[in-house]
C-alpha positions as CSV (number, residue, x, y, z in Angstrom):
1,M,11.6,-65.1,46.6
2,K,7.9,-64.8,47.0
3,N,5.7,-63.8,44.1
4,T,4.1,-60.9,45.9
5,L,2.6,-57.7,44.6
6,E,5.5,-55.7,45.9
7,T,7.9,-57.9,44.0
8,R,6.1,-57.6,40.8
9,L,5.9,-53.8,41.1
10,G,9.6,-53.6,41.9
11,I,10.5,-55.6,38.8
12,F,8.1,-53.5,36.7
13,F,9.6,-50.2,37.8
14,A,13.2,-51.6,37.3
15,V,12.4,-52.6,33.8
16,A,10.7,-49.3,33.1
17,L,13.7,-47.4,34.5
18,I,16.1,-49.4,32.3
19,A,13.9,-48.8,29.2
20,A,13.7,-45.1,30.0
21,V,17.5,-44.8,30.3
22,V,18.0,-46.7,27.0
23,L,15.4,-44.5,25.3
24,L,17.0,-41.3,26.6
25,E,20.4,-42.6,25.4
26,L,19.0,-43.3,21.9
27,L,17.3,-39.9,21.7
28,G,20.1,-37.9,23.3
29,G,17.9,-37.1,26.2
30,R,20.7,-37.4,28.7
31,D,21.7,-33.8,27.7
32,L,18.6,-32.7,29.6
33,F,20.3,-33.6,32.9
34,T,23.7,-32.0,32.0
35,T,24.7,-28.3,32.1
36,G,25.7,-26.5,28.9
37,T,25.3,-23.5,26.7
38,V,22.6,-23.3,24.1
39,L,23.7,-21.9,20.8
40,R,21.8,-21.2,17.6
41,A,22.4,-21.5,13.9
42,R,20.2,-21.0,10.9
43,F,20.4,-23.0,7.7
44,G,18.7,-23.1,4.3
45,N,18.5,-26.9,4.4
46,I,19.3,-29.2,7.3
47,Q,19.5,-32.3,5.1
48,E,17.7,-34.8,7.4
49,L,19.2,-33.5,10.6
50,K,17.3,-34.6,13.7
51,V,16.9,-33.7,17.3
52,G,19.6,-35.6,19.3
53,D,22.2,-35.7,16.5
54,P,25.7,-34.8,17.7
55,V,27.5,-31.5,17.5
56,K,31.2,-31.9,16.9
57,M,34.3,-29.7,16.8
58,A,37.3,-31.0,15.0
59,G,35.7,-34.5,15.1
60,V,35.2,-34.4,18.9
61,E,31.6,-34.5,20.1
62,I,30.8,-31.5,22.3
63,G,27.0,-31.5,22.4
64,R,23.7,-32.5,20.9
65,I,20.9,-30.9,18.8
66,Q,18.2,-29.7,21.2
67,N,15.5,-28.3,19.0
68,I,14.7,-27.6,15.3
69,E,12.2,-25.1,14.1
70,L,11.3,-22.9,11.1
71,T,11.9,-19.1,11.5
72,A,12.3,-16.1,9.2
73,G,12.5,-18.3,6.0
74,K,15.3,-20.4,7.6
75,V,15.6,-23.5,9.7
76,E,16.9,-22.6,13.2
77,V,18.8,-25.3,15.0
78,R,19.4,-25.0,18.7
79,M,22.5,-26.8,20.0
80,K,23.4,-27.6,23.6
81,V,27.2,-27.7,23.9
82,S,29.4,-28.4,26.8
83,Q,30.7,-25.5,28.8
84,R,34.2,-26.8,28.5
85,A,34.1,-26.4,24.7
86,E,35.4,-23.0,23.8
87,V,33.1,-21.9,21.0
88,H,33.9,-18.4,19.8
89,T,31.3,-15.9,18.4
90,D,32.9,-16.1,14.9
91,S,32.8,-19.9,14.8
92,K,30.9,-21.2,11.8
93,A,28.3,-24.1,11.8
94,T,28.1,-26.6,8.9
95,I,25.9,-29.6,8.5
96,R,27.9,-32.7,7.5
97,F,27.3,-36.4,7.2
98,V,29.3,-39.5,7.8
99,G,29.3,-41.5,4.5
100,L,26.5,-41.7,2.0
101,M,24.1,-43.4,4.5
102,G,25.6,-42.2,7.7
103,Q,24.3,-39.9,10.5
104,N,24.2,-36.1,10.0
105,F,25.8,-33.8,12.5
106,V,26.6,-30.1,13.0
107,A,30.3,-29.3,12.7
108,L,31.7,-26.2,14.4
109,D,35.1,-24.7,13.6
110,F,37.4,-23.1,16.2
111,G,37.0,-19.4,15.0
112,T,39.6,-16.9,16.0
113,V,41.4,-17.0,19.4
114,T,40.8,-13.2,19.9
115,A,37.1,-13.4,19.5
116,P,34.9,-13.6,22.7
117,I,33.4,-16.9,23.9
118,A,29.8,-17.5,22.7
119,T,27.2,-17.1,25.5
120,Q,23.7,-18.4,25.9
121,D,21.5,-18.1,22.8
122,T,24.3,-16.7,20.6
123,L,23.4,-16.9,16.9
124,L,26.4,-18.4,15.0
125,E,27.2,-17.9,11.4
126,S,26.3,-20.9,9.2
127,T,27.5,-22.4,5.9
128,D,25.2,-24.5,3.7
129,Q,26.8,-27.5,2.2
130,A,25.6,-29.0,-1.1
131,D,22.6,-31.2,-0.8
132,L,23.3,-35.0,-1.2
133,N,20.3,-35.3,-3.6
134,S,21.7,-32.5,-5.8
135,L,25.1,-34.2,-5.9
136,L,23.4,-37.5,-6.9
137,V,21.4,-35.7,-9.7
138,K,24.6,-34.1,-11.0
139,L,26.4,-37.4,-10.9
140,D,23.6,-39.0,-12.9
141,Q,23.8,-36.2,-15.4
142,V,27.6,-36.7,-15.8
143,A,27.0,-40.5,-16.2
144,S,24.4,-39.8,-18.9
145,G,26.8,-37.4,-20.7
146,V,29.6,-40.0,-20.6
147,D,27.2,-42.7,-21.9
148,G,26.2,-40.4,-24.8
149,L,29.9,-39.7,-25.6
150,T,30.7,-43.4,-25.8
151,K,27.8,-43.9,-28.1
152,N,29.0,-41.2,-30.4
153,F,32.4,-42.9,-30.6
154,S,31.1,-46.4,-31.3
155,G,30.5,-48.1,-34.6
156,E,29.3,-46.1,-37.5
157,N,29.6,-42.7,-35.8
158,F,33.3,-43.3,-35.2
159,G,33.8,-44.3,-38.8
160,N,32.0,-41.1,-40.0
161,L,34.3,-39.0,-37.8
162,L,37.4,-40.5,-39.3
163,S,36.2,-40.7,-43.0
164,P,37.3,-37.1,-43.9
165,L,40.8,-37.9,-42.6
166,T,41.0,-41.2,-44.5
167,D,39.8,-39.5,-47.7
168,F,42.5,-36.9,-47.4
169,F,45.2,-39.5,-47.2
170,K,43.8,-41.4,-50.1
171,D,43.6,-38.3,-52.3
172,N,47.2,-37.2,-51.4
173,K,48.9,-40.6,-51.3
174,P,51.4,-39.8,-54.1
175,R,52.3,-36.5,-52.5
176,M,52.7,-38.0,-49.0
177,S,54.9,-40.8,-50.5
178,A,57.1,-38.1,-52.2
179,I,57.3,-36.1,-48.9
180,L,58.3,-39.2,-46.9
181,G,60.9,-40.1,-49.6
182,N,62.4,-36.6,-49.4
183,V,62.5,-36.7,-45.7
184,Q,64.3,-40.1,-45.8
185,T,66.9,-38.7,-48.3
186,M,67.5,-35.6,-46.1
187,S,68.0,-37.8,-43.1
188,D,70.5,-40.0,-44.9
189,Q,72.5,-37.0,-46.1
190,I,72.5,-35.6,-42.6
191,V,73.8,-38.9,-41.2
192,Q,76.5,-38.9,-43.9
193,G,77.6,-35.4,-42.9
194,K,76.5,-33.8,-46.2
195,G,75.3,-30.2,-46.4
196,T,75.4,-27.5,-43.7
197,V,73.2,-29.3,-41.2
198,G,75.1,-32.5,-41.7
199,K,78.4,-30.8,-41.1
200,L,77.1,-29.0,-38.1
201,I,76.0,-32.3,-36.6
202,N,78.9,-34.6,-37.6
203,E,81.9,-32.2,-37.7
204,D,83.4,-30.5,-34.7
205,A,84.5,-27.3,-36.5
206,L,81.7,-25.3,-35.1
207,Y,82.5,-26.6,-31.6
208,V,86.2,-25.6,-32.0
209,S,85.2,-22.1,-33.4
210,A,82.9,-21.6,-30.4
211,Q,85.6,-22.6,-28.0
212,E,88.0,-20.1,-29.7
213,A,85.4,-17.3,-29.6
214,V,84.8,-18.0,-25.9
215,R,88.6,-17.9,-25.3
216,R,89.0,-14.6,-27.1
217,W,86.0,-13.2,-25.2
218,S,87.6,-14.2,-22.0
219,T,90.9,-12.5,-23.0
220,A,89.0,-9.4,-24.0
221,T,87.2,-9.3,-20.7
222,D,90.6,-9.6,-18.9
223,G,91.7,-6.5,-20.7
224,I,88.5,-4.6,-19.9
225,K,88.7,-5.4,-16.1
226,P,91.4,-2.8,-15.4
227,L,89.3,-0.2,-17.2
228,V,86.3,-1.2,-15.1
229,D,88.4,-1.0,-11.9
230,Q,89.6,2.4,-12.9
231,A,86.1,3.6,-13.7
232,N,84.9,2.3,-10.3
233,L,87.8,4.1,-8.6
234,T,86.9,7.3,-10.5
235,L,83.3,7.0,-9.5
236,K,84.3,6.5,-5.9
237,T,86.5,9.7,-6.1
238,V,83.6,11.6,-7.6
239,Q,81.3,10.4,-4.9
240,T,83.8,11.4,-2.2
241,T,84.2,14.8,-3.8
242,M,80.4,15.3,-4.0
243,A,80.0,14.3,-0.4
244,G,82.7,16.8,0.6
245,I,80.9,19.5,-1.4
246,N,77.6,18.6,0.2
247,A,79.3,18.8,3.6
248,G,80.7,22.3,2.8
249,D,84.3,21.2,2.7
250,G,86.9,23.0,0.6
251,S,86.5,26.2,-1.5
252,L,83.8,24.8,-3.8
253,G,81.9,23.4,-0.8
254,K,81.9,26.8,0.9
255,L,80.8,28.5,-2.4
256,V,77.9,26.0,-2.6
257,K,76.9,25.8,1.1
258,D,78.0,29.1,2.6
259,E,75.1,31.5,2.8
260,T,77.4,34.5,3.4
261,L,78.7,34.4,-0.1
262,Y,75.1,34.3,-1.4
263,R,74.1,37.3,0.6
264,E,77.2,39.3,-0.4
265,T,76.6,38.4,-4.1
266,T,73.0,39.4,-3.8
267,E,74.0,42.7,-2.2
268,A,76.6,43.4,-4.9
269,L,74.1,42.7,-7.7
270,A,71.6,45.0,-6.0
271,N,74.3,47.8,-5.8
272,L,75.3,47.3,-9.3
273,R,71.7,47.5,-10.4
274,E,71.3,50.7,-8.5
275,I,74.5,52.2,-10.2
276,F,73.2,51.3,-13.6
277,Q,69.9,52.9,-12.9
278,K,71.6,56.1,-11.8
279,I,73.7,56.1,-14.9
280,N,70.7,55.6,-17.1
281,K,69.0,58.5,-15.3
282,G,72.0,60.8,-16.0
283,Q,73.0,61.1,-12.3
284,G,76.7,61.5,-11.3
285,T,79.7,62.2,-13.5
286,V,79.5,59.0,-15.5
287,G,75.7,59.4,-16.0
288,K,76.2,63.0,-17.3
289,L,79.1,61.9,-19.6
290,I,76.9,59.2,-21.1
291,N,73.5,61.0,-21.2
292,E,74.4,64.7,-21.7
293,D,76.2,66.3,-24.8
294,T,77.7,69.3,-22.9
295,F,81.1,67.5,-22.5
296,L,81.1,66.7,-26.2
297,K,80.5,70.3,-27.1
298,D,83.2,71.5,-24.8
299,A,85.7,69.0,-26.2
300,R,84.9,70.1,-29.8
301,M,85.4,73.8,-28.9
302,T,88.7,73.0,-27.2
303,L,89.9,71.1,-30.2
304,Q,88.9,74.0,-32.5
305,K,90.8,76.5,-30.3
306,V,93.9,74.2,-30.3
307,D,93.6,73.9,-34.1
308,K,93.6,77.7,-34.5
309,A,96.4,78.1,-32.1
310,T,98.7,75.7,-34.0
311,E,98.2,77.5,-37.3
312,G,101.0,80.0,-36.6
313,L,103.3,77.9,-34.5
314,E,105.7,77.0,-37.3
315,D,107.5,80.4,-37.2
316,Q,107.3,81.0,-33.5
317,G,109.8,80.0,-30.8
318,P,108.9,77.6,-27.9
319,M,108.0,80.4,-25.4
320,S,105.9,82.2,-28.0
321,V,104.1,78.9,-28.7
322,F,103.4,78.4,-25.1
323,G,102.1,81.9,-24.7
324,I,99.8,81.5,-27.7
325,L,98.4,78.2,-26.4
326,V,97.7,79.7,-23.0
327,N,96.0,82.8,-24.5
328,S,94.0,80.6,-26.9
329,L,92.7,78.3,-24.2
330,F,91.9,81.0,-21.6
Protein backbone atom coordinates (compact mmCIF):
# COMPACT_ATOMS: atom_id res chain seq x y z
CA MET A 1 0.00 0.00 0.00
CA LYS A 2 1.41 3.35 -1.01
CA ASN A 3 2.10 5.92 1.67
CA THR A 4 0.10 8.67 -0.02
CA LEU A 5 -1.69 11.67 1.42
CA GLU A 6 -5.07 10.02 0.86
CA THR A 7 -3.94 6.98 2.81
CA ARG A 8 -2.69 9.02 5.74
CA LEU A 9 -5.91 11.07 5.81
CA GLY A 10 -8.01 7.90 5.72
CA ILE A 11 -6.12 6.38 8.64
CA PHE A 12 -6.42 9.65 10.59
CA PHE A 13 -10.18 9.87 10.09
CA ALA A 14 -10.62 6.18 11.01
CA VAL A 15 -8.64 6.63 14.23
CA ALA A 16 -10.57 9.84 15.01
CA LEU A 17 -13.91 8.08 14.40
CA ILE A 18 -12.95 5.18 16.68
CA ALA A 19 -11.80 7.62 19.40
CA ALA A 20 -15.03 9.59 19.08
CA VAL A 21 -17.13 6.42 19.43
CA VAL A 22 -15.14 5.33 22.49
CA LEU A 23 -15.44 8.80 24.02
CA LEU A 24 -19.19 8.90 23.41
CA GLU A 25 -19.53 5.47 24.96
CA LEU A 26 -17.62 6.55 28.05
CA LEU A 27 -19.61 9.77 28.40
CA GLY A 28 -22.97 8.24 27.58
CA GLY A 29 -23.20 10.35 24.43
CA ARG A 30 -24.78 7.52 22.50
CA ASP A 31 -28.10 8.59 23.98
CA LEU A 32 -27.94 11.66 21.77
CA PHE A 33 -28.64 9.47 18.78
CA THR A 34 -31.45 7.45 20.35
CA THR A 35 -35.07 8.44 20.90
CA GLY A 36 -36.50 8.64 24.39
CA THR A 37 -38.47 10.69 26.93
CA VAL A 38 -36.80 13.39 29.01
CA LEU A 39 -37.96 13.34 32.64
CA ARG A 40 -36.99 15.63 35.50
CA ALA A 41 -36.39 15.22 39.23
CA ARG A 42 -35.16 17.65 41.88
CA PHE A 43 -32.90 16.66 44.79
CA GLY A 44 -31.40 18.42 47.79
CA ASN A 45 -28.05 16.67 47.20
CA ILE A 46 -27.04 14.61 44.16
CA GLN A 47 -24.01 12.98 45.94
CA GLU A 48 -21.42 13.11 43.12
CA LEU A 49 -23.94 12.20 40.41
CA LYS A 50 -22.59 13.07 36.95
CA VAL A 51 -23.91 13.50 33.42
CA GLY A 52 -23.93 10.14 31.71
CA ASP A 53 -24.61 8.11 34.85
CA PRO A 54 -27.29 5.44 34.36
CA VAL A 55 -30.97 5.56 35.21
CA LYS A 56 -32.31 2.21 36.43
CA MET A 57 -35.67 0.68 37.24
CA ALA A 58 -35.61 -2.47 39.37
CA GLY A 59 -31.89 -2.81 38.55
CA VAL A 60 -32.45 -2.62 34.77
CA GLU A 61 -30.85 0.32 32.96
CA ILE A 62 -33.49 2.32 31.11
CA GLY A 63 -31.66 5.58 30.40
CA ARG A 64 -28.91 8.07 31.21
CA ILE A 65 -28.47 11.41 32.99
CA GLN A 66 -28.66 14.12 30.34
CA ASN A 67 -28.20 17.36 32.26
CA ILE A 68 -27.68 18.67 35.83
CA GLU A 69 -28.39 22.24 36.90
CA LEU A 70 -29.30 24.31 39.97
CA THR A 71 -32.86 25.68 40.11
CA ALA A 72 -35.17 26.98 42.87
CA GLY A 73 -32.81 25.98 45.67
CA LYS A 74 -32.63 22.38 44.38
CA VAL A 75 -30.54 20.37 41.94
CA GLU A 76 -32.61 19.48 38.88
CA VAL A 77 -31.57 16.31 37.10
CA ARG A 78 -32.81 15.70 33.56
CA MET A 79 -32.97 12.03 32.58
CA LYS A 80 -33.47 10.58 29.13
CA VAL A 81 -35.21 7.21 29.45
CA SER A 82 -36.25 4.69 26.85
CA GLN A 83 -39.76 4.97 25.47
CA ARG A 84 -40.23 1.28 26.16
CA ALA A 85 -39.84 1.88 29.90
CA GLU A 86 -43.25 2.50 31.48
CA VAL A 87 -42.48 5.28 33.94
CA HIS A 88 -45.67 6.47 35.67
CA THR A 89 -46.30 9.99 36.91
CA ASP A 90 -46.24 8.85 40.56
CA SER A 91 -42.88 7.04 40.20
CA LYS A 92 -40.26 8.27 42.67
CA ALA A 93 -36.61 8.99 41.87
CA THR A 94 -33.82 8.17 44.34
CA ILE A 95 -30.04 8.59 44.02
CA ARG A 96 -28.21 5.41 45.00
CA PHE A 97 -24.67 4.08 44.73
CA VAL A 98 -23.09 0.70 44.06
CA GLY A 99 -20.77 -0.04 46.98
CA LEU A 100 -18.82 2.54 48.97
CA MET A 101 -16.66 3.51 45.97
CA GLY A 102 -19.07 2.54 43.20
CA GLN A 103 -20.90 4.59 40.57
CA ASN A 104 -23.95 6.66 41.48
CA PHE A 105 -27.20 6.21 39.57
CA VAL A 106 -30.84 7.30 39.70
CA ALA A 107 -33.31 4.58 40.67
CA LEU A 108 -36.96 4.86 39.61
CA ASP A 109 -39.71 2.75 41.16
CA PHE A 110 -42.68 1.40 39.22
CA GLY A 111 -45.36 3.65 40.71
CA THR A 112 -48.97 2.53 40.48
CA VAL A 113 -50.43 0.78 37.46
CA THR A 114 -53.48 3.06 37.35
CA ALA A 115 -51.38 6.26 37.15
CA PRO A 116 -50.79 7.72 33.65
CA ILE A 117 -47.47 7.27 31.82
CA ALA A 118 -45.03 10.16 32.28
CA THR A 119 -44.62 12.36 29.19
CA GLN A 120 -41.90 14.76 28.02
CA ASP A 121 -40.48 17.06 30.79
CA THR A 122 -42.61 15.47 33.53
CA LEU A 123 -41.32 16.41 37.00
CA LEU A 124 -41.14 13.28 39.14
CA GLU A 125 -41.26 13.17 42.91
CA SER A 126 -37.87 12.50 44.49
CA THR A 127 -36.57 10.99 47.73
CA ASP A 128 -33.25 12.10 49.23
CA GLN A 129 -31.07 9.35 50.63
CA ALA A 130 -28.63 9.85 53.50
CA ASP A 131 -25.31 11.34 52.42
CA LEU A 132 -22.40 8.90 52.44
CA ASN A 133 -20.19 11.43 54.23
CA SER A 134 -22.84 11.88 56.93
CA LEU A 135 -23.00 8.11 57.40
CA LEU A 136 -19.22 7.93 57.74
CA VAL A 137 -19.25 10.75 60.31
CA LYS A 138 -21.95 8.94 62.34
CA LEU A 139 -19.97 5.69 62.14
CA ASP A 140 -16.90 7.55 63.39
CA GLN A 141 -18.91 8.95 66.31
CA VAL A 142 -20.21 5.48 67.17
CA ALA A 143 -16.66 4.09 67.06
CA SER A 144 -15.48 6.91 69.36
CA GLY A 145 -18.29 6.12 71.80
CA VAL A 146 -17.44 2.41 71.84
CA ASP A 147 -13.79 3.26 72.38
CA GLY A 148 -14.68 5.51 75.35
CA LEU A 149 -16.92 2.78 76.78
CA THR A 150 -14.15 0.20 76.64
CA LYS A 151 -11.79 2.63 78.34
CA ASN A 152 -14.28 3.11 81.18
CA PHE A 153 -14.44 -0.67 81.73
CA SER A 154 -10.70 -1.18 81.74
CA GLY A 155 -8.29 -1.33 84.64
CA GLU A 156 -8.90 0.98 87.57
CA ASN A 157 -12.30 2.25 86.38
CA PHE A 158 -13.73 -1.27 86.31
CA GLY A 159 -12.39 -1.86 89.82
CA ASN A 160 -13.97 1.37 91.06
CA LEU A 161 -17.29 0.29 89.55
CA LEU A 162 -17.30 -3.03 91.38
CA SER A 163 -15.83 -1.78 94.68
CA PRO A 164 -19.26 -0.92 96.29
CA LEU A 165 -20.50 -4.43 95.49
CA THR A 166 -17.41 -6.09 96.96
CA ASP A 167 -17.62 -3.92 100.07
CA PHE A 168 -21.28 -4.96 100.53
CA PHE A 169 -20.39 -8.65 100.41
CA LYS A 170 -17.49 -8.14 102.84
CA ASP A 171 -19.65 -6.28 105.37
CA ASN A 172 -22.50 -8.82 105.17
CA LYS A 173 -20.44 -12.01 104.92
CA PRO A 174 -21.83 -13.60 108.15
CA ARG A 175 -25.41 -12.84 107.13
CA MET A 176 -24.89 -14.18 103.64
CA SER A 177 -23.37 -17.35 105.10
CA ALA A 178 -26.37 -17.79 107.44
CA ILE A 179 -28.82 -17.21 104.54
CA LEU A 180 -27.04 -19.77 102.37
CA GLY A 181 -27.04 -22.24 105.30
CA ASN A 182 -30.78 -21.80 105.80
CA VAL A 183 -31.42 -22.28 102.11
CA GLN A 184 -29.37 -25.47 102.15
CA THR A 185 -31.32 -26.76 105.17
CA MET A 186 -34.66 -25.96 103.51
CA SER A 187 -33.66 -27.72 100.32
CA ASP A 188 -32.58 -30.81 102.27
CA GLN A 189 -35.94 -30.92 104.10
CA ILE A 190 -37.83 -30.55 100.84
CA VAL A 191 -35.84 -33.40 99.31
CA GLN A 192 -36.61 -35.55 102.37
CA GLY A 193 -40.33 -34.79 102.07
CA LYS A 194 -40.61 -32.80 105.26
CA GLY A 195 -42.98 -29.89 105.69
CA THR A 196 -45.87 -28.81 103.48
CA VAL A 197 -43.73 -28.03 100.43
CA GLY A 198 -41.82 -31.27 100.80
CA LYS A 199 -45.03 -33.30 101.00
CA LEU A 200 -46.50 -31.50 98.01
CA ILE A 201 -43.41 -32.36 95.98
CA ASN A 202 -42.69 -35.88 97.20
CA GLU A 203 -46.16 -37.29 98.01
CA ASP A 204 -48.96 -37.97 95.55
CA ALA A 205 -51.84 -37.18 97.95
CA LEU A 206 -52.44 -33.82 96.30
CA TYR A 207 -52.43 -35.46 92.89
CA VAL A 208 -54.96 -38.07 94.04
CA SER A 209 -57.18 -35.38 95.59
CA ALA A 210 -57.03 -33.36 92.40
CA GLN A 211 -58.02 -36.40 90.36
CA GLU A 212 -60.95 -37.09 92.74
CA ALA A 213 -62.07 -33.44 92.49
CA VAL A 214 -61.95 -33.60 88.71
CA ARG A 215 -63.96 -36.84 88.74
CA ARG A 216 -66.61 -35.34 91.03
CA TRP A 217 -66.79 -32.25 88.88
CA SER A 218 -67.27 -34.42 85.83
CA THR A 219 -70.09 -36.29 87.59
CA ALA A 220 -71.71 -33.00 88.63
CA THR A 221 -71.53 -31.67 85.11
CA ASP A 222 -73.20 -34.86 83.86
CA GLY A 223 -76.13 -34.12 86.20
CA ILE A 224 -76.27 -30.50 85.10
CA LYS A 225 -76.41 -31.39 81.41
CA PRO A 226 -80.12 -32.43 81.43
CA LEU A 227 -80.98 -29.16 83.16
CA VAL A 228 -79.05 -27.24 80.53
CA ASP A 229 -80.82 -29.18 77.77
CA GLN A 230 -84.20 -28.45 79.39
CA ALA A 231 -83.30 -24.77 79.69
CA ASN A 232 -82.30 -24.69 76.02
CA LEU A 233 -85.59 -26.37 75.07
CA THR A 234 -87.55 -23.86 77.18
CA LEU A 235 -85.65 -21.00 75.58
CA LYS A 236 -86.42 -22.33 72.11
CA THR A 237 -90.13 -22.63 73.08
CA VAL A 238 -90.15 -19.05 74.34
CA GLN A 239 -88.45 -17.91 71.13
CA THR A 240 -91.05 -19.75 69.04
CA THR A 241 -93.88 -18.23 71.09
CA MET A 242 -92.44 -14.71 70.76
CA ALA A 243 -92.03 -15.22 67.03
CA GLY A 244 -95.70 -16.28 66.79
CA ILE A 245 -96.78 -13.23 68.79
CA ASN A 246 -94.72 -10.95 66.56
CA ALA A 247 -96.32 -12.61 63.54
CA GLY A 248 -99.82 -11.99 64.99
CA ASP A 249 -100.67 -15.66 65.55
CA GLY A 250 -103.04 -16.77 68.33
CA SER A 251 -105.16 -14.67 70.69
CA LEU A 252 -102.20 -12.91 72.30
CA GLY A 253 -100.67 -12.20 68.90
CA LYS A 254 -103.92 -10.66 67.69
CA LEU A 255 -104.18 -8.59 70.85
CA VAL A 256 -100.64 -7.30 70.28
CA LYS A 257 -100.66 -6.88 66.50
CA ASP A 258 -104.34 -6.23 65.60
CA GLU A 259 -105.03 -2.50 65.25
CA THR A 260 -108.82 -3.04 65.39
CA LEU A 261 -108.66 -3.91 69.09
CA TYR A 262 -106.57 -0.82 69.70
CA ARG A 263 -109.07 1.40 67.94
CA GLU A 264 -112.06 -0.18 69.75
CA THR A 265 -110.32 0.13 73.12
CA THR A 266 -109.50 3.76 72.39
CA GLU A 267 -113.11 4.49 71.40
CA ALA A 268 -114.42 2.69 74.51
CA LEU A 269 -112.13 4.72 76.76
CA ALA A 270 -113.23 7.92 75.00
CA ASN A 271 -116.92 7.01 75.54
CA LEU A 272 -116.29 6.12 79.16
CA ARG A 273 -114.52 9.43 79.68
CA GLU A 274 -117.46 11.29 78.13
CA ILE A 275 -119.94 9.43 80.43
CA PHE A 276 -117.94 10.33 83.53
CA GLN A 277 -117.76 13.94 82.41
CA LYS A 278 -121.58 14.04 82.04
CA ILE A 279 -122.02 12.39 85.44
CA ASN A 280 -119.68 14.97 87.03
CA LYS A 281 -121.69 17.74 85.39
CA GLY A 282 -124.98 16.29 86.78
CA GLN A 283 -126.40 15.31 83.40
CA GLY A 284 -128.72 12.30 83.09
CA THR A 285 -130.38 10.20 85.79
CA VAL A 286 -127.14 8.96 87.36
CA GLY A 287 -125.64 12.44 87.26
CA LYS A 288 -128.65 13.92 89.04
CA LEU A 289 -128.69 11.11 91.60
CA ILE A 290 -125.02 11.77 92.40
CA ASN A 291 -124.89 15.57 92.17
CA GLU A 292 -128.43 16.72 93.29
CA ASP A 293 -130.03 16.19 96.78
CA THR A 294 -133.69 16.23 95.59
CA PHE A 295 -133.89 12.43 95.48
CA LEU A 296 -132.46 12.26 99.00
CA LYS A 297 -135.08 14.71 100.30
CA ASP A 298 -137.91 12.79 98.60
CA ALA A 299 -136.66 9.53 100.06
CA ARG A 300 -136.56 11.03 103.56
CA MET A 301 -140.10 12.41 103.25
CA THR A 302 -141.36 9.03 102.05
CA LEU A 303 -139.77 7.25 104.96
CA GLN A 304 -141.29 9.75 107.36
CA LYS A 305 -144.76 9.15 105.88
CA VAL A 306 -144.26 5.37 106.10
CA ASP A 307 -143.18 5.73 109.69
CA LYS A 308 -146.34 7.73 110.57
CA ALA A 309 -148.55 5.30 108.72
CA THR A 310 -147.21 2.32 110.62
CA GLU A 311 -147.86 3.82 114.04
CA GLY A 312 -151.54 2.71 114.09
CA LEU A 313 -151.19 -0.57 112.20
CA GLU A 314 -151.05 -2.80 115.20
CA ASP A 315 -154.85 -2.63 115.84
CA GLN A 316 -156.01 -2.52 112.22
CA GLY A 317 -156.81 -5.33 109.83
CA PRO A 318 -154.96 -6.01 106.60
CA MET A 319 -157.34 -4.06 104.38
CA SER A 320 -157.36 -1.13 106.72
CA VAL A 321 -153.55 -1.16 106.79
CA PHE A 322 -153.47 -1.16 103.02
CA GLY A 323 -155.87 1.75 102.83
CA ILE A 324 -153.94 3.77 105.39
CA LEU A 325 -150.66 3.22 103.51
CA VAL A 326 -152.24 4.33 100.25
CA ASN A 327 -153.76 7.45 101.84
CA SER A 328 -150.48 8.28 103.56
CA LEU A 329 -148.44 8.00 100.40
CA PHE A 330 -150.83 9.83 98.11
